[in-house]
C-alpha positions in Angstrom: 115.6 94.0 84.9 111.8 93.9 85.0 110.2 93.4 81.6 106.5 94.4 81.5 104.8 93.0 78.4 101.9 95.0 77.0 99.1 94.0 74.7 97.2 96.6 72.6 94.4 96.6 75.2 97.0 97.2 78.0 98.2 100.3 76.1 94.6 101.6 76.3 94.4 100.9 80.0 97.4 102.7 81.5 96.4 104.9 84.5 98.4 107.2 86.8 97.4 107.5 90.5 96.5 111.1 91.2 97.5 111.1 94.9 100.3 109.4 96.9 99.2 106.1 98.3 99.5 106.0 102.1 100.5 102.3 102.4 103.0 102.4 99.5 104.6 105.5 101.0 104.6 103.9 104.4 106.3 100.7 103.2 108.9 102.7 101.2 109.5 105.0 104.2 110.3 102.1 106.5 112.9 101.0 104.0 114.4 104.5 103.8 114.4 104.6 107.6 116.3 101.3 107.8 118.9 101.9 105.1 119.8 105.5 105.6 119.5 106.1 101.9 118.9 109.6 100.4 120.7 111.7 103.1 119.8 114.9 101.4 116.2 114.0 100.6 115.3 112.1 103.8 118.1 113.0 106.3 116.0 115.7 108.1 113.0 113.4 108.3 115.1 110.5 109.7 116.5 112.9 112.4 113.0 114.0 113.4 111.9 110.3 113.5 114.8 109.5 115.9 113.7 112.3 118.2 110.1 111.0 118.1 111.3 107.5 119.0 113.3 108.8 121.9 110.2 110.2 123.6 107.4 108.0 122.4 107.3 104.3 123.5 104.1 103.6 121.6 105.7 104.6 118.4 108.7 102.4 119.1 106.4 99.4 119.8 104.6 100.1 116.5 107.8 100.0 114.5 108.8 96.5 115.8 106.2 94.5 113.8 106.8 96.7 110.7 110.5 95.9 110.8 109.7 92.2 110.9 107.5 92.4 107.8 109.4 95.0 105.8 113.0 94.1 105.4 115.4 96.7 103.9 116.2 94.3 101.0 114.4 91.3 99.5 110.9 90.1 99.6 108.1 92.1 101.2 104.6 90.6 101.5 102.1 92.1 99.0 99.2 92.3 101.5 100.9 95.4 103.1 100.1 97.3 99.9 96.6 96.4 98.8 95.0 97.8 95.6 95.4 101.6 95.2 92.0 103.3 95.2 92.8 106.9 96.2 90.6 106.5 99.3 93.3 107.3 101.9 94.7 105.4 104.8 91.5 104.2 106.4 90.3 102.6 103.2 93.8 101.0 102.7 93.8 99.5 106.2 90.3 98.2 105.7 91.4 96.4 102.5 94.5 95.0 104.4 92.2 93.6 107.1 90.1 91.9 104.4 93.2 90.1 102.9 92.2 86.5 102.1 93.6 83.9 104.5 95.2 81.9 101.6 97.1 85.0 100.5 98.4 85.7 104.0 99.5 82.1 104.5 101.2 82.1 101.0 103.0 85.4 101.5 104.1 84.8 105.1 105.5 81.4 104.1 107.5 83.0 101.4 108.8 85.7 103.8 109.8 83.0 106.3 111.8 81.2 103.5 113.8 84.3 102.8 114.6 85.5 106.3 114.0 84.7 110.0 110.6 86.0 111.2 109.2 86.3 114.7 106.9 83.5 115.9 103.8 85.8 116.1 103.8 86.1 112.3 102.7 82.5 111.9 99.2 83.6 113.4 98.6 86.2 110.7 96.7 83.7 108.5 94.8 82.0 111.4 91.1 82.6 111.7 89.9 84.4 114.8 93.4 85.8 115.5 94.1 89.5 116.1 97.7 89.5 114.7 96.5 91.2 111.5 94.6 93.8 113.4 97.7 94.6 115.4 99.7 95.0 112.2 97.0 97.4 110.9 97.1 99.4 114.2 100.9 99.6 114.0 100.7 100.9 110.4 98.1 103.6 111.6 100.3 104.7 114.5 103.4 104.9 112.3 101.6 106.8 109.5 100.0 109.4 111.7 103.1 110.1 113.7 105.8 110.1 111.0 104.1 110.7 107.6 100.9 112.6 108.2 102.7 115.8 109.4 104.6 115.9 106.0 101.7 114.8 103.9 101.0 118.1 102.2 104.7 118.2 101.0 104.5 114.6 99.9 101.2 115.3 98.1 102.7 118.3 96.4 105.7 116.4 95.1 103.5 113.6 93.7 101.1 116.2 92.2 104.0 117.8 90.5 104.9 114.5 88.9 101.3 113.8 87.9 101.2 117.1 86.1 104.3 116.2 84.2 102.8 112.8 83.2 99.5 114.3 82.3 101.1 116.9 79.9 103.1 114.1 78.3 100.0 112.0 77.7 98.0 115.0 76.4 100.8 116.0 74.0 102.1 112.6 72.8 99.8 109.9 74.0 100.7 106.7 75.8 104.0 106.3 73.9 105.1 109.8 75.2 104.0 108.8 78.7 106.0 105.6 78.8 109.0 107.2 77.2 108.9 109.8 79.8 109.8 107.3 82.5 113.4 107.4 81.4 116.0 106.8 82.9 114.1 104.5 85.3 112.5 102.6 82.5 112.9 102.2 78.7 110.0 101.8 76.3 110.9 99.2 73.7 107.4 98.4 72.3 105.6 96.3 73.3 107.8 95.9 76.4 108.6 98.4 79.2 112.1 97.5 80.4 112.4 98.7 84.0 115.6 99.2 86.0 115.1 96.5 88.7 117.3 94.4 91.0 116.3 91.0 89.7 115.4 89.5 86.3 111.7 89.2 85.9 108.9 89.2 83.3 105.4 90.5 84.0 102.7 89.9 81.4 99.8 92.3 81.8 97.5 90.1 79.6 94.8 92.8 79.2 94.7 94.0 82.9 96.4 97.3 82.1 99.0 99.0 84.4 98.6 101.5 87.2 101.6 103.9 87.6 101.9 105.0 91.2 104.2 108.0 91.8 105.9 107.9 95.2 107.9 110.3 97.3 109.6 107.7 99.4 110.4 105.3 96.6 114.2 105.5 96.0 116.2 105.4 92.8 114.3 102.5 91.0 110.7 101.5 90.6 109.2 98.7 92.4 106.2 96.3 91.9 104.1 93.7 93.6 105.7 90.2 93.8 102.6 88.2 92.9 102.0 88.5 89.1 98.4 87.4 89.7 97.6 90.7 91.5 96.5 93.8 89.8 99.7 95.2 88.1 101.2 98.3 89.5 104.5 100.1 89.0 105.6 102.4 91.8 108.3 104.8 90.8 110.2 107.7 92.5 109.2 111.3 91.9 111.5 114.3 91.8 111.6 115.6 95.4 112.9 118.4 97.6 113.8 117.5 101.2 111.0 117.2 103.7 112.7 120.1 105.6 111.2 122.4 103.0 107.7 121.7 104.4 108.8 123.1 107.8 109.9 126.3 106.2 106.4 127.5 105.7 105.3 126.8 109.2 107.1 129.8 110.7 108.3 133.1 109.3 107.4 132.5 105.7 103.8 131.8 106.5 103.6 134.8 108.8 105.1 137.0 106.1 103.1 135.8 103.1 100.0 134.4 104.7 99.0 130.7 104.8 97.6 130.4 101.3 100.3 132.4 99.5 103.1 130.5 101.4 101.4 127.2 100.3 101.3 128.4 96.7 105.0 129.4 96.7 106.0 126.1 98.3 103.9 124.3 95.6 105.5 126.3 92.8 109.0 125.7 94.2 108.9 122.0 93.2 111.3 120.3 90.9 109.3 121.0 87.8 107.2 123.9 86.5 103.5 123.9 87.5 100.4 125.2 85.7 97.9 127.4 87.5 95.3 124.6 87.6 97.9 122.1 89.0 98.7 124.6 91.8 95.1 125.2 92.5 94.3 121.5 92.8 97.4 120.8 95.0 96.8 123.6 97.4 93.1 123.1 97.5 91.9 126.6 96.3 89.8 127.8 93.4 91.5 128.5 90.1 90.9 132.3 90.1 92.4 132.4 93.6 95.5 130.5 92.5 95.9 132.8 89.5 95.6 135.9 91.8 98.1 134.5 94.4 100.6 133.6 91.7 100.3 137.1 90.2 101.1 138.6 93.6 104.1 136.4 94.1 105.3 137.1 90.5 104.9 140.9 91.1 107.1 140.4 94.3 109.8 138.6 92.3 109.2 135.2 94.0 107.7 133.4 91.0 108.4 133.5 87.2 105.9 132.5 84.6 106.5 131.6 80.9 104.5 130.1 78.1 105.3 126.6 76.8 103.0 125.8 73.9 99.5 126.0 75.2 100.5 126.0 78.9 101.7 128.9 81.1 104.2 127.3 83.6 105.3 128.8 86.9 108.6 128.3 88.7 110.1 129.8 91.9 112.8 132.4 91.4 116.1 132.3 93.2 114.6 134.9 95.6 111.6 132.6 96.2 113.8 129.6 96.9 116.0 131.6 99.3 112.9 132.8 101.1 111.8 129.1 101.6 115.4 128.2 102.7 116.2 126.1 99.7 118.2 128.5 97.5 122.0 129.1 97.9 122.9 131.4 100.7 125.2 134.4 99.6 127.3 136.3 102.0 128.4 139.9 101.5 132.2 139.3 101.6 132.5 135.7 100.6 130.6 132.9 98.9 131.1 129.5 100.4 130.7 126.4 98.3 127.7 124.3 99.1 128.6 120.9 100.4 126.3 118.0 99.3 125.9 114.3 99.9 125.0 111.7 97.4 123.7 108.4 98.4 125.6 105.5 96.7 123.3 102.8 98.0 119.8 102.0 96.7 116.9 99.8 97.7 113.9 98.6 95.9 111.3 96.0 96.7 113.6 93.3 95.4 111.2 90.5 94.6 112.5 87.3 93.0 
């Protein structure tokens, strides 16, 4: 269990990242790739990755250093996930390249104590070397090939969660926000008790806490290993399989149009969305989002209902079937849906 200790100032300085962080998603996705966890959520993505590896030697070479630095269990160096700024991949890689030499030496020494590492990793902290630049290049190749094509879907799932957290904060304050992290974490003031693979205490000491919703984080939250770095808690969001993103690339998009298909896909998330949340996620004006939702509602693809001061939109069964995510019904028989549940889990298991 990870126990995060808050002061009164920390409770005033809780933030939620508004967008998925490319390097946190990348790090978590390498773990999902290595462990095979989440067959329903990530199975389609892993199969597409295998196909890419078969025909792209450059991508295969990029994965080699990442596998050396990102084990499927145990310690992972913090420099791979620099402070979250919302600036995108380029800014994250720039921060990574500016990692202080002392931090690189300290973290690579700790990694070497926990598992065998290739000889080239010893040069990461040496001045004048290009090993760190090679790692940054590998991260860029991996992201652009394997994550960027799915980024709209990842961003939508994270945006859906941010909407849920924002409504909790507006309706009930920080206590409601923290209590809403169940069952991943339990708020027992002034301590947030997080489901975690090791016993650990983190004292915020006035620095506050940044909550980072993540698509590829699996089952349990994760955090940085070094308690001296800016505190973050990365937690998994509710998600639909990445295969859903492919559904709007063909017939659905031609049938509904690009914008309307994007709105339907956004509304078909795990939780209900407000019109403003849909507009922000899809990147259209609020009146346009309201109009598109109205058209989808008139067509029986979206349902809307009022919840207090909010009007929330969800996809109907017909809308889910159109996207290929609803149950398929045959005329003469209805076959049971076969599912798979992952029994294993992985987190950034820092000691």
